[in-house]
N, C-alpha and C positions, 0 to 999 in steps of 0.2 A: 463488380459486374463481371460475369463469366463471358469470356470471348468464345463464340461458337464457330466463327469463320474469319479467316484472314482476307483482307482486300488483296486483289491481284497486284496492286502497286507494292505491297509488302512482300508477297511471295516471290515476286521477280527479284527483289533485292536480297532476299534470304538465299535463294538458290538451293543447293544441297546443304543440309544442316544436321546438327546433332542436338537433341533435346533431352531434358530431364523432367521427370515427375518427382516432386518432393512432398513430404508430409508438411502441411501448413502449420502444424502444431510444434514440430521440432526442427523444421528446415532440412531434415535429412532426406537425401535422394533415395527413392526406392525403385526407380526404373530409368533406364537409358535407352534411347531409340534414335534412329536416323531416318531422314526422308526429305521430301520437298513438298511444296504446296501446303495443304492443310493437314499433313500427316501428324503433326504435333498435337492436334486436337482430336484425333480419331479415337482415343481411348476414354474420353471424358464421360461417356455414358455408362462406363463400368460393365459393359456386357461381355459375355464369354466366361470361360472357366479358368483363365490364366490367373496366376498369383497376383499380378498387378491389378487386374480387374476386380479381384476380391478386395484388395486394399482400397480401391476407389469407392466401391460400394459401401465399405465400412465407414469411410469418411463421409459419404453422403448421408448415411444414417445419423451422423452427428451434426448434420447441417453444414458440412465443410466440403470444400473442393480442393483437389490437389493443386499445388503450385507448379505451373508449367514454365520452364525456363529454357532459353536457347543457349546451349553451351558454346557452340561455334557455328558460324554460317558463312555463306559465300565461298564454300569449299571447292566449287568448280566441277566436281564429278562425284558420282556415287562411290567410286573407289576411295576417294579422299574422305568421304563421310564414313565409310566402313572403317578406315584406319583410326579416325578420331573416336568413333563409337567404341572400337576395341580398346583403345588406350583408356577411355573413361571407365569402362567396365573393369578392366584390369586394375585401375587405380582405386576405385571404390571397393572392389572385391565382389565376386559373384555371390558369395555367401551373404553379403549385405544388401543385395538387390533382389527384386522380384523377377529379373530376367531369367528365362528358362535355360539359356545357353550363353556361352561366351560369344563375343562379337565375331562377325564374319571375318575370316582371315586371321584370327587370333593366333593360330598355330605358327604363322609365318611372321606376322607384323606385330603381334602382341608383346606384352611385357616379358622380358627374359634377360639373363645376365649378359653383359657386354661381350664376354668371350663367345657366347652362343650366337650373338648377332654376327660377330666376326666370322664364325664358322660358316655362316650362310654365304658370305661374299668373298672369303679368302681361303677357303678350304683347299688344301693341296690334294691332287688326285691320288687315289689309292692304286697300288699295283698289287693285284690279288694273285697270290701264289698257290693258296690252298683251295681245295674243292669246297665251294660255298654256295648257298642259296641266298640271293638278295630278296628281301621281303619288304615291299613298300607299304608303309602303314599310314597312308595319308589320312584316313578317317579316324584312326585311333589316336594319333599323336597329338599331344599338347604339352606345352612347357609346364613343368611342375608336377607331372604325373609321377606316381610312385614307381619304384623299381619293379614291384609286382605287376602294376598296371602295364608298364612297358613290356615286360616279359610276356604277359598274357595277350597283349595286343599284337605281339609279334608271332607267337607260336601257332596261332590258328584262328579261324578255320580257313583252309585253303584247298582249292582244286590243284593238286600237285601230282605230277607224273612220277614214273618209276625212278627218274634221276634223283629224286629227293633222297633216296637211300645212299647215294654216293657222296652227298654233301656232308662235310665234317662240321661246318660252322654255318650258322644263320645270322645274317646281318639285318638289324632293324634299320630301315632306310626311310628318311623323311626329307623331301625336297632335294633328293640326290645326295644327301649327307648321311653317313653312318652314325646312328645314335647309340647303338650298343651291339655287341657281338656275343652270341651264345654258342656254346659247344653242344651239339645235338647228341642226345643219348639214344633216342628212339622216336620213330614216327608211329602214331596211333590214329585209328579212325576218329574223326572229329566228334567231340561229345563224350569221349572216353574218360576224361579227367575234369575236375572242377577248375573253372577259370573265373577270374574276377568279372562280374557282370554277366556271366553265362553259367547258369546252373548245370550241373552234370546231368546228362540225360542219355537218351538212346544215341548210339553212334550214327553219324550222318553218312550215308553211303556216297562214295565218290569224293569226300572231303577229308582232309587230314589236319592233324595238329602234332607238334613235336613236344617232347619233354627234354629238358637239359639243364644247363647252368651257365652262368656268365663265364665267358672264355678266360683262359689264363691271361695274366696281365701283359705278357709279352705280345700276345695276339691283339689285345685291346689297344695297346700303344701304337701298333701298326695301322689300325683301321678306324678307331673311333674319331669322329669329327673330320674324317677324310671324305672327299667327293668320289662317288662311284657313278657319276653321270655318264661317263664314257662307256660304261657297260650296259646302259639302258637305252634302248632305241627310242629316238624322239617320237612322241605321239603314242607310244605303247601304253595300253591300258592294263595289261597283264601285271598284277602285283608281284608275280614270281619271276625271277630271272636266275638261271643257273650259270655258274662260272666254274670252269675246270671240272665239270661233272660229266 
């Protein structure tokens, strides 16, 4: 018998939770979600254009229903549920699920090598001597991204003033930590060159992108995995910060 609604006595005990939708024929999870109340049952009608909705409709055509499982409950807060959801998606692998995106907070709390975790919490402060531009790539960054994706996510597109021309290096910064350093060759109007995920098109007025290469190893050793938080004003939303320019 399909459960369509949870009693309040149950939802009170569940609190914030993480749930799985699995294929009843194989037992293989195809969707991970988080929520509270009756959220775990909200996808069962198979409505919408999402990939997991399509899978549910296909199961219904065969006279089947997805297996709904609670992975963890009583988590105490939405943030805790986010963390568990992220860990589950990372463990199963996004390629093996119908989830459209990685879990909330995956860039900070998701799966990553131990040394990267340590860099979040034990990074030594960088003492910048060269003229550089710090570029915060909060939306673009994720663990496991390729070198090309990191480069393209760092180099544009930005609203950048004339001081950009004085910067010799560009730092890719996430969560206050330097992820990579690039030696800038030239700044161009945004859209001038091909970038991963961004087709080359008409240059965008007032926005810029740079071309360059990974900085020499002696520069990288000085700055990669170092904290530049002291150079960024608390509460600042501007992704661009010039140092020694």
